[in-house]
N, CA and C of each residue as an Amber inpcrd file, in Angstrom:
protein
   567
 -56.4390000   7.8880000   6.7960000 -55.3370000   6.9480000   6.9230000
 -55.2770000   5.6860000   7.5160000 -55.7220000   6.1170000   9.0390000
 -55.9350000   4.7900000   9.8090000 -56.7050000   3.9640000   9.8070000
 -57.6320000   4.4530000   8.8560000 -58.9720000   3.4200000   8.4950000
 -58.7800000   2.7850000   7.1920000 -57.6790000   3.2080000   6.2580000
 -57.0230000   2.4820000   5.0510000 -56.2030000   1.3350000   5.4140000
 -55.3430000   1.4530000   6.1510000 -54.5490000   0.3880000   6.7150000
 -55.3070000  -1.0070000   7.9100000 -56.5080000  -0.2430000   8.2610000
 -56.7560000  -0.9460000   9.1220000 -57.8800000  -2.5010000   8.7070000
 -58.2840000  -1.9990000   7.1710000 -59.4330000  -2.9070000   6.1280000
 -58.4020000  -3.5230000   5.9500000 -58.4510000  -4.8450000   6.0250000
 -57.4270000  -6.1930000   5.6810000 -57.4280000  -6.2620000   3.9000000
 -58.7530000  -5.6720000   3.2350000 -58.8070000  -6.1880000   2.0670000
 -57.9000000  -5.1220000   1.0820000 -57.9740000  -3.7380000   1.8850000
 -56.8590000  -2.7150000   1.1050000 -55.4240000  -2.6410000   1.2660000
 -55.2420000  -3.4650000   2.4070000 -53.4100000  -4.0570000   2.8290000
 -52.4560000  -4.2450000   1.7160000 -53.1400000  -5.2650000   0.9100000
 -52.0920000  -6.3780000  -0.1650000 -52.0410000  -5.3360000  -0.5460000
 -52.9210000  -4.8800000  -1.4900000 -53.0170000  -4.1280000  -2.8520000
 -52.0510000  -2.8480000  -2.9060000 -52.2000000  -2.3780000  -1.7040000
 -51.6710000  -0.7610000  -1.3320000 -50.4490000  -1.0110000  -1.0270000
 -49.4860000  -1.8740000  -0.4720000 -48.1820000  -2.4420000  -0.3520000
 -47.7270000  -2.6430000  -1.5840000 -48.0990000  -4.1060000  -2.5920000
 -48.2430000  -3.8870000  -3.8220000 -47.5760000  -2.9950000  -4.5450000
 -48.2000000  -1.8000000  -4.6100000 -48.0490000  -0.8380000  -5.0210000
 -47.1020000  -0.0060000  -5.0730000 -47.0820000   0.4410000  -3.5720000
 -45.5970000   0.9530000  -3.0760000 -44.1760000  -0.0320000  -3.2300000
 -44.3380000  -0.9750000  -3.1850000 -43.2750000  -2.4450000  -3.6830000
 -42.7250000  -1.9190000  -5.0840000 -43.5030000  -1.9320000  -6.0120000
 -43.8850000  -1.4900000  -7.5350000 -43.1450000  -0.1650000  -7.7630000
 -43.7080000   0.7510000  -6.6870000 -42.8220000   1.8950000  -7.0230000
 -41.5110000   2.2110000  -6.6260000 -41.3090000   1.5780000  -5.2270000
 -39.7200000   1.3040000  -4.7810000 -38.8210000   0.5840000  -6.1650000
 -39.4170000  -0.3700000  -6.4470000 -38.4170000  -1.0640000  -7.6800000
 -38.3970000  -0.2500000  -8.9360000 -39.3080000   0.2710000  -9.3460000
 -39.0980000   1.3410000 -10.6800000 -38.1930000   2.6670000 -10.7870000
 -38.0090000   3.0680000  -9.1610000 -37.2270000   3.9280000  -8.8850000
 -35.5160000   3.5920000  -8.8620000 -34.8110000   4.0890000  -9.9230000
 -33.4020000   4.0230000  -9.8740000 -32.8800000   4.3940000  -8.3710000
 -31.8900000   3.2330000  -8.0520000 -31.6850000   3.1630000  -6.4250000
 -30.1330000   3.6240000  -6.6200000 -29.2480000   3.5220000  -8.3090000
 -28.3490000   3.5860000  -8.2010000 -27.8400000   5.1960000  -7.9900000
 -26.9730000   5.5600000  -7.2920000 -26.4450000   6.7660000  -6.7980000
 -25.2840000   7.3420000  -7.6820000 -24.7180000   6.3700000  -8.5600000
 -23.3870000   6.5950000  -9.6240000 -23.7750000   7.4060000 -11.0210000
 -22.9480000   8.2820000 -11.2020000 -23.1910000   9.3290000 -12.2450000
 -22.3070000   9.6170000 -13.1110000 -22.0180000   9.1650000 -14.3440000
 -21.2060000   9.0240000 -15.1730000 -21.0100000  10.9450000 -15.9130000
 -19.7020000  11.5130000 -15.8030000 -19.5820000  12.9160000 -16.1820000
 -18.3120000  12.6270000 -17.0690000 -17.8050000  13.8080000 -17.1090000
 -16.5960000  14.0840000 -17.6950000 -15.5370000  14.7180000 -16.5200000
 -14.4230000  13.5710000 -15.9370000 -14.2070000  13.9740000 -14.6960000
 -13.1810000  15.0930000 -14.6710000 -12.4640000  15.5740000 -16.2580000
 -12.1500000  16.7810000 -15.9580000 -12.2560000  17.7200000 -15.5690000
 -13.7490000  18.1090000 -15.5120000 -14.4140000  19.0060000 -15.3060000
 -15.0870000  18.8370000 -13.8950000 -14.3070000  18.2280000 -13.0740000
 -14.6310000  18.0000000 -11.5280000 -13.9580000  19.0220000 -10.5120000
 -14.6160000  19.4590000  -9.7110000 -14.1180000  20.6330000  -9.0040000
 -13.3330000  20.1510000  -7.5800000 -12.7070000  20.9750000  -6.9820000
 -12.0560000  20.2160000  -5.6930000 -12.6940000  19.7970000  -4.5770000
 -12.4440000  18.9320000  -4.3460000 -13.2020000  17.8340000  -3.2780000
 -13.8410000  17.1130000  -3.8760000 -14.3300000  17.2370000  -5.0360000
 -14.4770000  15.6540000  -6.0430000 -13.5970000  14.4900000  -6.4680000
 -12.2530000  15.0800000  -5.7470000 -11.3470000  13.8820000  -6.6720000
 -10.2170000  14.2190000  -5.6530000  -9.6110000  13.3780000  -5.8200000
  -7.9820000  13.4960000  -5.2200000  -7.0080000  12.9240000  -6.0220000
  -6.1670000  14.0640000  -5.9190000  -4.8920000  13.7740000  -7.1780000
  -3.6110000  14.0280000  -6.3490000  -2.3020000  13.6420000  -6.6620000
  -2.5550000  11.8190000  -7.3830000  -2.6310000  11.2240000  -6.4020000
  -3.2170000   9.6220000  -7.1190000  -3.9710000   9.0090000  -6.2490000
  -3.2340000   7.8500000  -5.2470000  -3.3870000   8.5290000  -4.0860000
  -2.7330000   7.5010000  -3.1070000  -2.1740000   6.4480000  -3.2080000
  -3.0470000   5.2880000  -4.0620000  -2.6760000   3.7820000  -3.7890000
  -1.5650000   4.0310000  -4.3640000  -0.9080000   4.6120000  -5.3350000
  -0.0890000   4.2530000  -6.8900000   1.3320000   5.3420000  -6.2240000
   1.9040000   4.8850000  -6.1570000   3.8180000   5.3050000  -5.9960000
   3.7420000   6.2570000  -7.3830000   3.9360000   7.5140000  -7.2910000
   3.6100000   8.4900000  -8.5220000   4.7550000   9.4720000  -8.3510000
   5.0920000   9.2340000  -7.3100000   6.8360000  10.2560000  -6.9160000
   7.9160000   9.2210000  -7.2820000   8.9600000   9.7970000  -8.0070000
   9.7510000   9.3440000  -8.4310000  11.3280000   9.1050000  -7.6740000
  11.5290000   8.3360000  -6.9840000  12.7600000   8.4170000  -5.7540000
  13.5480000   9.2540000  -6.3370000  14.3630000   9.0800000  -7.7680000
  15.4550000   9.7080000  -7.9760000  15.4970000  10.9930000  -8.2290000
  14.4090000  11.8000000  -8.5980000  14.0950000  13.0570000  -8.7440000
  12.9950000  13.6410000  -7.6140000  12.1600000  12.8960000  -7.0310000
  11.4810000  13.8370000  -5.6570000  10.6420000  14.2170000  -6.6430000
   9.7820000  14.2640000  -7.5860000   9.5370000  14.6270000  -8.4960000
   7.9940000  13.8630000  -8.7320000   7.2360000  14.2600000  -9.2790000
   6.3590000  13.2190000 -10.1690000   6.8740000  12.6640000 -11.2840000
   6.5040000  11.3330000 -11.1430000   6.8860000  10.3480000 -12.4170000
   6.8370000  11.2180000 -13.6240000   7.5860000  11.3640000 -14.9900000
   6.6390000  11.6920000 -16.0950000   7.0750000  13.5450000 -16.0590000
   7.4190000  14.3060000 -15.2570000   7.5790000  15.8000000 -15.3390000
   8.1710000  16.2950000 -16.6520000   7.6940000  16.8450000 -17.2790000
   8.1400000  17.6400000 -18.3560000   8.7890000  18.7100000 -18.3970000
   9.8400000  19.6420000 -19.1910000  10.4590000  20.2720000 -18.7730000
   9.2780000  21.7490000 -18.9380000   8.3300000  21.2940000 -19.3930000
   7.3310000  22.5160000 -19.4100000   6.5300000  22.2960000 -17.6300000
   7.0860000  21.5260000 -16.5960000   7.1580000  21.7740000 -15.3510000
   5.2830000  21.1520000 -15.2200000   5.0050000  20.0880000 -16.2070000
   3.6530000  19.4040000 -16.0010000   4.0590000  18.3640000 -15.9450000
   3.2030000  17.1790000 -15.2730000   2.8360000  15.9210000 -15.5530000
   1.9080000  15.3510000 -15.5470000   1.0380000  14.2990000 -16.1920000
   0.1930000  14.0630000 -15.9150000  -0.0680000  12.6760000 -14.9850000
  -0.6950000  12.5140000 -14.0400000  -0.8630000  11.5300000 -13.2820000
  -2.2870000  11.2580000 -13.0450000  -2.4010000   9.7410000 -12.7400000
  -3.8550000   9.0330000 -12.5290000  -4.3060000   9.8680000 -10.9200000
  -5.6500000  10.1250000 -11.0260000  -6.3950000  10.3890000 -10.1730000
  -7.2970000   9.4550000  -9.5050000  -8.3740000   9.6780000  -8.5820000
  -9.2140000   9.2770000  -8.3910000 -10.2010000  10.0390000  -7.7800000
 -11.5190000  10.1650000  -8.5360000 -13.2220000  10.8090000  -7.9640000
 -13.6870000   9.7940000  -7.3150000 -14.5490000  10.6500000  -6.5970000
 -15.1280000  10.4330000  -5.0390000 -16.0070000   8.9780000  -5.3670000
 -16.5290000   8.4660000  -4.3970000 -17.2730000   7.8550000  -4.5620000
 -18.5000000   8.2800000  -5.0640000 -19.2870000   7.2590000  -6.1070000
 -20.8320000   7.7090000  -6.9300000 -20.3410000   8.5460000  -8.2520000
 -19.3260000   9.0340000  -8.5090000 -18.9940000   9.4770000  -9.4040000
 -17.7010000   8.3790000 -10.7850000 -18.5540000   8.1730000 -11.6300000
 -18.0380000   7.1190000 -12.7210000 -17.3670000   8.3230000 -14.0850000
 -15.8770000   8.3840000 -14.2250000 -15.5390000   9.3400000 -15.5510000
 -16.1080000   8.2870000 -16.7180000 -16.3300000   9.6990000 -17.5880000
 -16.9650000   8.9580000 -18.9610000 -15.8410000   8.0930000 -19.5310000
 -14.3070000   8.7300000 -19.5470000 -13.0490000   8.5100000 -20.1130000
 -12.7140000   7.0140000 -19.9530000 -13.1230000   6.8630000 -18.8640000
 -12.5060000   5.2900000 -18.3950000 -13.4150000   4.5300000 -17.9720000
 -14.6230000   4.9620000 -17.8970000 -15.6080000   4.2230000 -17.0930000
 -15.7630000   3.6810000 -16.0500000 -14.8690000   4.0490000 -15.0220000
 -14.4770000   3.6250000 -13.6770000 -14.6110000   5.2270000 -13.1280000
 -13.4300000   4.9920000 -12.0070000 -13.3170000   6.4130000 -11.0990000
 -12.1840000   7.1930000 -11.1880000 -11.1970000   6.2930000 -12.0440000
 -10.2040000   7.0110000 -12.2390000  -9.9980000   7.5270000 -12.9930000
  -9.0720000   8.5230000 -13.1660000  -8.8360000   9.4560000 -14.5130000
  -7.4850000  10.0660000 -14.3890000  -6.8500000  10.6650000 -15.8490000
  -5.6720000  11.3310000 -15.7860000  -5.7050000  13.0060000 -15.5510000
  -4.8490000  13.4740000 -15.3610000  -5.0490000  14.9080000 -15.0570000
  -3.5660000  15.3970000 -15.0420000  -3.2800000  16.5360000 -15.6290000
  -1.8590000  17.2220000 -15.5050000  -1.9670000  18.2020000 -14.2030000
  -0.6170000  18.0790000 -13.6600000  -0.5630000  18.6180000 -12.7750000
   0.6990000  18.9680000 -12.9260000   0.9870000  20.5800000 -11.6830000
   2.4320000  21.2210000 -11.5960000   3.3000000  20.2500000 -10.8740000
   4.5200000  20.1430000 -11.7350000   6.0130000  19.6740000 -11.3300000
   7.0840000  20.1790000 -11.2290000   8.0670000  20.4330000 -10.9040000
   9.4500000  20.9250000 -10.9740000  10.3530000  20.0440000 -11.7960000
  10.7230000  20.1930000 -13.1550000  11.4110000  19.6010000 -13.5400000
  13.2160000  19.3440000 -13.2680000  13.2860000  18.5440000 -13.0770000
  14.7030000  18.2160000 -12.6270000  15.3450000  17.6350000 -13.9130000
  17.2100000  17.7820000 -13.3060000  18.1880000  17.6330000 -14.5830000
  19.1090000  17.1660000 -14.1030000  19.2020000  16.4630000 -12.8310000
  20.3120000  15.8890000 -12.1790000  21.3640000  16.3830000 -11.3080000
  20.3180000  17.7400000 -10.9870000  21.4440000  18.8410000 -10.0300000
  20.6920000  18.6980000  -8.4030000  21.9520000  18.3200000  -7.6940000
  21.2870000  18.1100000  -6.2400000  21.3340000  19.3210000  -5.5640000
  20.5030000  19.8870000  -4.8100000  20.6720000  21.1350000  -4.1570000
  21.8820000  20.5600000  -2.7770000  21.6310000  19.5920000  -2.2200000
  22.6570000  19.8420000  -1.1590000  24.2800000  19.6860000  -1.7580000
  24.5960000  19.2680000  -2.8130000  25.6780000  19.1940000  -3.2640000
  26.4260000  20.4010000  -3.9860000  25.1780000  21.5440000  -4.3860000
  25.4970000  22.3010000  -4.7500000  25.8780000  23.5180000  -3.5760000
  25.2420000  23.1750000  -2.9170000  25.5820000  24.0800000  -1.1910000
  26.6500000  24.0760000  -0.5880000  26.8940000  22.3500000  -0.2940000
  28.3530000  22.0770000   0.2830000  29.4060000  22.6870000  -0.9230000
  29.3720000  22.3200000  -2.0570000  30.3900000  22.5600000  -3.2020000
  30.2430000  24.6630000  -2.4340000  29.2300000  25.3890000  -2.2200000
  29.6470000  26.8790000  -2.5340000  30.2680000  27.0200000  -1.0540000
  29.8190000  25.8010000  -0.2870000  30.4370000  26.3440000   1.0790000
  31.9320000  26.4930000   1.3570000  32.3990000  25.0230000   1.0810000
  33.7070000  24.6250000   1.2920000  34.6090000  24.6910000  -0.3790000
  33.9180000  25.1130000  -1.6730000  35.1300000  25.1860000  -2.3580000
  34.3600000  26.2630000  -3.2090000  33.8500000  27.3120000  -2.7800000
  33.2760000  28.2350000  -3.3250000  34.0500000  29.3970000  -4.0120000
  35.6430000  29.7590000  -2.6860000  36.5790000  30.2360000  -3.5280000
  37.1140000  30.2610000  -4.5370000  37.0420000  28.9140000  -5.2100000
  37.6040000  28.4460000  -6.4930000  36.3910000  28.3620000  -7.5310000
  35.2480000  28.5720000  -7.4340000  34.3420000  28.3930000  -8.1870000
  33.8010000  27.2400000  -8.2330000  34.0290000  26.2140000  -7.4120000
  33.3570000  24.9130000  -7.7820000  31.4150000  24.5600000  -7.9350000
  31.1650000  25.5000000  -6.8650000  29.7260000  25.5780000  -7.6640000
  29.0330000  26.1640000  -8.4020000  29.4070000  27.2160000  -9.2180000
  29.0010000  27.4940000 -10.4590000  29.5670000  26.7560000 -11.4450000
  30.3550000  26.1020000 -11.2190000  31.0660000  24.8120000 -12.4190000
  30.2110000  23.9170000 -12.4250000  29.7660000  23.4920000 -11.1300000
  28.6990000  22.6970000 -11.1820000  27.2590000  22.9530000 -11.7700000
  27.0510000  23.8350000 -11.0120000  25.3100000  24.3730000 -11.3540000
  25.1800000  24.7410000 -13.0380000  26.6260000  24.7090000 -14.1450000
  26.5180000  25.1990000 -15.5150000  26.9160000  26.3990000 -15.9400000
  27.3640000  27.2880000 -14.9750000  28.2170000  28.7470000 -15.5090000
  29.4530000  28.4260000 -15.0140000  30.3680000  28.5460000 -16.3310000
  32.1940000  28.2750000 -16.4710000  32.5470000  29.4420000 -16.0620000
  31.7320000  30.5110000 -16.9530000  32.6180000  31.7260000 -16.8760000
  32.6070000  32.7680000 -15.5120000  31.6390000  32.3610000 -14.9860000
  31.4340000  32.9210000 -13.3030000  32.3560000  32.2040000 -12.2940000
  32.0140000  30.6210000 -12.4160000  33.3390000  29.7320000 -12.0110000
  34.7960000  30.0770000 -11.9480000  35.1110000  30.5420000 -13.5360000
  36.4460000  30.7060000 -13.7560000  36.7100000  32.1420000 -13.1230000
  35.8670000  33.1780000 -13.2020000  36.4940000  34.5180000 -12.3620000
  36.6230000  34.3750000 -11.4130000  35.6310000  33.1570000 -10.5020000
  35.5300000  33.4950000  -9.1220000  37.1610000  32.5510000  -8.6620000
  37.3210000  31.5880000  -9.4580000  38.7390000  30.7610000  -9.2430000
  40.0350000  31.8050000  -9.2350000  39.9390000  32.8030000 -10.3890000
  41.1460000  33.6770000 -10.6290000  41.1830000  34.6960000  -9.7030000
  39.7560000  34.6510000  -8.9100000  39.8190000  36.2600000  -7.8840000
  39.9230000  35.7610000  -6.5370000  39.9010000  34.4320000  -6.4580000
  39.7360000  33.5360000  -5.0030000  38.3930000  34.3440000  -4.3320000
  37.3730000  33.6880000  -5.0560000  35.7360000  34.0800000  -4.6870000
  35.5040000  35.4610000  -4.6150000  35.9310000  36.2120000  -5.4010000
  35.9630000  37.6950000  -5.0360000  36.5220000  37.6830000  -4.2530000
  37.7820000  37.6040000  -3.6040000  38.2970000  38.1020000  -2.2330000
  37.6470000  37.5340000  -1.3130000  36.8530000  36.3300000  -1.0590000
  35.8490000  35.5650000  -0.4070000  34.2610000  36.3390000  -0.2330000
  34.0610000  37.3030000  -1.1960000  32.6970000  38.1440000  -0.7910000
  31.9490000  37.2150000  -1.4550000  32.3220000  37.2080000  -3.0080000
  31.3490000  36.5170000  -3.6100000  30.9480000  35.0450000  -2.9260000
  32.1060000  34.4900000  -2.2330000  31.7030000  33.3110000  -1.8160000
  30.5950000  33.3690000  -1.2490000  30.3570000  34.3410000  -0.4240000
  29.4810000  34.7080000   0.6870000  28.3090000  34.9440000  -0.0580000
  28.3290000  35.7520000  -0.9770000  27.2040000  35.9330000  -1.5970000
  26.5750000  34.6200000  -2.3850000  27.1510000  33.6390000  -2.7710000
  27.0970000  32.5630000  -3.7030000  26.2810000  31.9220000  -2.5420000
  26.9500000  31.2960000  -1.1880000  26.1180000  30.6800000  -0.7700000
  24.8860000  31.3490000  -0.1140000  24.7080000  32.0880000   0.2040000
  23.0860000  33.0660000   0.5040000  22.3190000  32.6740000  -0.8630000
  23.2830000  33.0270000  -2.0410000  21.9350000  32.6240000  -3.2850000
  21.6010000  31.2770000  -3.4310000  22.4710000  30.4860000  -3.4090000
  22.3940000  28.5490000  -3.8080000  21.3350000  28.5150000  -2.4760000
  21.9040000  28.6760000  -1.0950000  20.8480000  28.3500000   0.2150000
  19.8670000  28.9320000  -0.0970000  18.9420000  30.1040000  -0.5160000
  17.7420000  31.0650000  -0.6290000  17.3080000  30.4430000  -2.1360000
  18.1060000  29.6330000  -2.8910000  17.5190000  28.7920000  -4.0850000
  17.4970000  30.1290000  -5.2870000  18.0060000  31.2350000  -5.3140000
  17.8740000  32.1670000  -5.9640000  18.6450000  31.5530000  -6.9790000
  19.6050000  31.4720000  -7.0910000  20.7750000  30.8770000  -7.9180000
  20.2500000  29.0320000  -8.3990000  19.9900000  29.0300000  -9.7900000
  19.5710000  27.0500000  -9.9330000  20.9430000  27.0310000 -11.1580000
  20.0520000  25.6550000 -11.5840000  20.6870000  25.4420000 -12.3260000
  21.2780000  26.1560000 -13.8610000  22.0000000  26.3080000 -14.8250000
  21.9160000  27.2390000 -15.9460000  20.8120000  26.3650000 -16.6810000
  20.5130000  25.3880000 -16.7360000  19.3880000  24.7200000 -17.6160000
  18.1340000  25.0550000 -17.8990000  17.8140000  25.8530000 -16.4360000
  16.5380000  25.8820000 -16.2740000  16.1640000  25.0820000 -15.1810000
  16.0540000  23.5970000 -15.0360000  15.8850000  22.9300000 -13.9120000
  15.9670000  23.5360000 -12.7100000  15.2160000  22.5430000 -12.0040000
  15.2680000  22.9580000 -10.3950000  15.9390000  21.7280000  -9.9440000
  16.0680000  21.8930000  -8.6820000  17.3740000  21.4070000  -7.4710000
  16.4730000  19.9790000  -7.3960000  17.0640000  18.9580000  -7.0440000
  16.5610000  17.6170000  -6.7590000  16.7010000  17.6850000  -5.4230000
  15.2440000  18.0210000  -4.3680000  15.2400000  18.2440000  -3.3890000
  14.4430000  17.1090000  -2.7080000  14.9800000  16.3440000  -1.3870000
  13.7290000  15.7700000  -0.7120000  12.3010000  16.7200000  -0.9270000
  11.3670000  15.4980000  -1.1530000  10.0680000  15.7580000  -1.8020000
   9.3160000  16.6440000   0.0200000   9.7100000  16.3270000   1.6410000
   9.2000000  17.5630000   2.1320000  10.5670000  17.9300000   2.5090000
  11.6830000  18.1860000   1.6930000  12.7930000  19.0510000   2.0880000
  12.4080000  20.8590000   2.0370000  13.6830000  21.0850000   2.2420000
  13.7080000  22.6740000   2.0480000  13.1590000  23.6960000   1.1800000
  12.0720000  23.3450000   0.1030000  12.1440000  23.9800000  -0.9800000
  11.0710000  24.9360000  -1.1470000  11.8460000  26.0650000  -1.3730000
  10.8390000  27.5630000  -1.3320000  10.7870000  27.5190000  -2.7360000
   9.3950000  28.1180000  -2.1540000   8.3780000  28.6530000  -3.5090000
   7.9270000  29.7240000  -3.5130000   8.4090000  30.4280000  -4.7640000
   8.2130000  31.9020000  -4.6730000   6.9370000  32.4370000  -5.0440000
   6.4070000  33.3430000  -4.3480000   4.5770000  34.0100000  -4.6120000
   5.0890000  35.2360000  -5.2580000   5.3340000  35.4160000  -6.4070000
   4.8550000  36.4110000  -6.8870000   3.5360000  37.3040000  -7.3000000
   3.7420000  38.6520000  -7.5490000   2.4660000  39.5640000  -7.4900000
   2.8150000  40.4700000  -8.4650000   1.5390000  40.7890000  -9.1770000
   1.8570000  41.6110000 -10.3940000   0.3690000  42.7390000 -10.5100000
  -0.0600000  43.4470000 -11.1010000  -0.8310000  44.3480000 -11.1710000
  -2.7410000  43.9780000 -10.9750000  -2.5200000  42.3430000 -11.3510000
  -3.6300000  41.6480000 -11.3800000  -4.2660000  41.0580000 -10.0100000
  -2.7920000  40.9720000  -9.2090000  -2.9410000  40.4880000  -7.7280000
  -3.4980000  40.8630000  -6.6120000  -4.6300000  40.7780000  -6.2190000
  -5.3250000  41.1850000  -5.0280000  -5.0550000  40.6160000  -3.9570000
  -4.8320000  42.0480000  -2.9130000  -4.4590000  41.4940000  -1.7400000
  -5.2960000  41.8090000  -0.7480000  -5.8680000  41.1840000  -0.0250000
  -6.8990000  41.1470000   1.1380000  -6.4750000  41.8690000   2.4850000
  -7.1370000  43.2370000   2.5480000  -6.5790000  44.2830000   3.7570000
  -6.9260000  43.8910000   4.7220000  -5.9480000  43.8640000   5.6060000
  -5.9330000  43.0610000   7.1310000  -6.4470000  44.2480000   7.9430000
  -6.9900000  43.6700000   9.3220000  -7.5300000  44.4660000  10.3540000
  -6.2330000  45.5800000  10.7780000  -4.9560000  45.0570000  11.0870000
  -4.3740000  45.8330000  11.5430000  -3.6800000  47.2310000  10.4810000
  -3.9540000  47.4880000   9.3530000  -3.2910000  47.8390000   8.1100000
  -3.6610000  49.3770000   8.4580000
């Protein structure tokens, strides 16, 4: 090998062949794929450069009653989406559909006017509200129960929508388990 580069008449052709080989090898590291099949870590959703949180509802813009919203996402460098021919693409994300009921309003009505059923009227339960009004909040016991139920977000609006709560506010997410849920055993069990 050392004798090959020491002879001056072989250096130029060898370097020319090496340069031609480097020029023929594709240098581009971009790959065009279907971005809906990307795995976690290969994209970021929603795109942080866009303002996709609605300030009125504190949820993703375009949230439907099916609790899904279509948002813009960005793939990592080197991935080009076949749908848009760039790094951005749309994807459905879960959200909480709201219909104008504020959590803080419901809780304040329950604490201060719960004995008159104002909280239940506000949330769309007129029968329970009238019953609480006629019995003075079930003798204040129903008012206490409603404060706890609304504070823990067990009772929500009657139309099935979610409360409007600040994005980083006191949102409770219920985690449910069924027969298909696997629980990882702990060391102290």
